[in-house]
C-alpha positions in Angstrom: 83.1 99.8 92.6 80.2 98.8 94.7 81.9 99.1 97.9 80.2 96.7 100.9 80.3 96.4 104.6 82.8 94.1 106.4 83.3 90.4 106.4 85.3 87.7 107.7 86.7 84.3 106.0 88.8 81.6 106.8 90.9 78.9 105.2 89.5 75.1 105.2 91.3 74.5 108.3 90.6 77.9 109.9 94.4 78.6 110.6 94.0 81.5 108.3 91.6 84.1 108.9 90.7 86.9 106.6 88.7 90.3 107.7 87.7 92.5 105.0 86.4 96.3 106.3 85.3 97.2 102.7 85.4 95.4 99.3 83.8 95.2 95.9 80.5 92.7 96.5 80.9 91.6 93.1 82.9 88.2 91.6 85.2 88.4 88.9 86.4 85.3 87.1 89.4 84.4 84.8 89.9 81.6 82.3 93.8 81.9 81.7 95.8 78.7 81.7 97.8 80.0 84.9 94.4 80.6 86.9 92.6 77.5 85.7 95.9 75.4 86.8 95.9 77.2 90.1 92.3 77.1 90.7 91.5 73.2 89.1 88.7 75.3 87.0 88.2 78.9 87.1 89.7 81.7 89.1 87.2 83.5 91.1 87.8 86.7 93.1 86.7 89.8 94.5 88.6 93.0 95.0 89.4 94.9 98.4 91.9 97.6 99.0 95.0 96.5 100.7 94.3 98.8 103.5 91.1 97.1 104.4 92.4 93.4 104.6 93.8 91.9 107.7 95.2 88.8 107.9 95.9 86.4 110.8 97.6 83.2 110.6 100.4 81.6 108.8 100.5 82.0 105.0 102.4 80.7 102.1 103.1 82.9 98.9 103.9 81.8 95.6 105.4 84.2 92.7 103.4 83.1 90.0 104.7 85.4 87.7 107.3 88.4 87.3 104.2 90.7 88.5 102.1 88.7 90.7 102.1 86.5 94.1 99.3 84.2 95.1 98.7 83.1 98.8 97.5 79.8 100.3 97.2 78.2 103.6 100.3 76.1 104.1 98.2 73.5 106.1 94.9 72.8 104.2 96.2 74.4 100.9 93.2 76.9 100.8 93.8 79.5 98.1 93.4 82.9 99.7 94.6 85.6 97.4 96.2 87.0 94.3 97.9 90.5 94.5 100.4 92.4 92.0 103.7 92.6 93.5 105.0 95.6 91.4 102.7 97.9 93.9 102.5 97.5 97.7 99.3 99.0 98.1 97.7 96.9 95.3 94.0 95.4 96.0 93.5 92.0 97.1 91.9 89.7 94.9 90.3 87.3 97.4 88.9 83.9 96.9 85.1 84.4 97.5 84.8 80.7 98.9 86.4 82.1 102.0 83.5 84.1 103.0 80.2 83.0 103.8 78.7 86.2 102.5 79.8 86.1 99.1 77.0 83.3 97.9 74.5 85.7 96.8 77.1 88.1 94.8 76.5 88.5 91.0 79.0 87.9 88.6 81.0 91.5 87.8 83.4 90.4 84.9 85.4 87.3 83.2 88.4 87.4 81.3 90.0 85.3 78.9 86.3 84.1 77.9 87.5 82.8 75.0 89.4 80.5 76.5 86.9 79.1 79.0 86.8 75.2 79.0 83.2 74.2 77.3 82.0 73.1 81.0 82.5 76.6 82.2 80.3 78.5 79.9 78.8 81.2 82.4 75.6 82.7 81.8 74.5 86.5 82.5 75.0 90.0 81.3 78.4 90.2 82.7 81.3 92.0 81.0 83.4 89.6 78.8 86.9 90.1 77.7 88.7 87.9 75.1 92.3 86.8 75.7 93.6 89.5 72.9 91.5 92.4 74.4 92.8 92.0 77.8 96.1 91.5 76.9 96.1 94.5 74.7 95.0 96.6 77.9 97.3 94.7 80.4 100.9 94.8 78.9 102.5 93.2 82.1 100.4 89.9 81.4 101.3 89.1 77.6 103.1 86.2 77.3 102.5 85.2 81.1 100.0 82.9 81.1 101.5 79.5 79.7 
């Protein structure tokens, strides 16, 4: 993982701020149905160790599956992160749009690539994983992408 220096982000209204001490300076995307419903198109995120993420402000949490929670600002609705709830030390999958510094970051990977809508064909030489291949490796998500 390519770790980078700290950055600061915020939701649309500014009620929630996030400081990240270190993180992977690349973005991954997911095209599963659940992520598309939550994001409205494609779920894009970068990872950061839980110990390096500091959040200020009130956050609403939604248990989106048996293994994950999604966070959002209860005032403006900005999506903040997704995390595995099975592990308290799990990395944060943070929304890059909250952080101005992410505008130049490359695309690291694309999962559920075969489920991407036609209008979201992403170019580049990043790793692409199909639904079948991803679910074969990640047993916890099987059948949870409704």
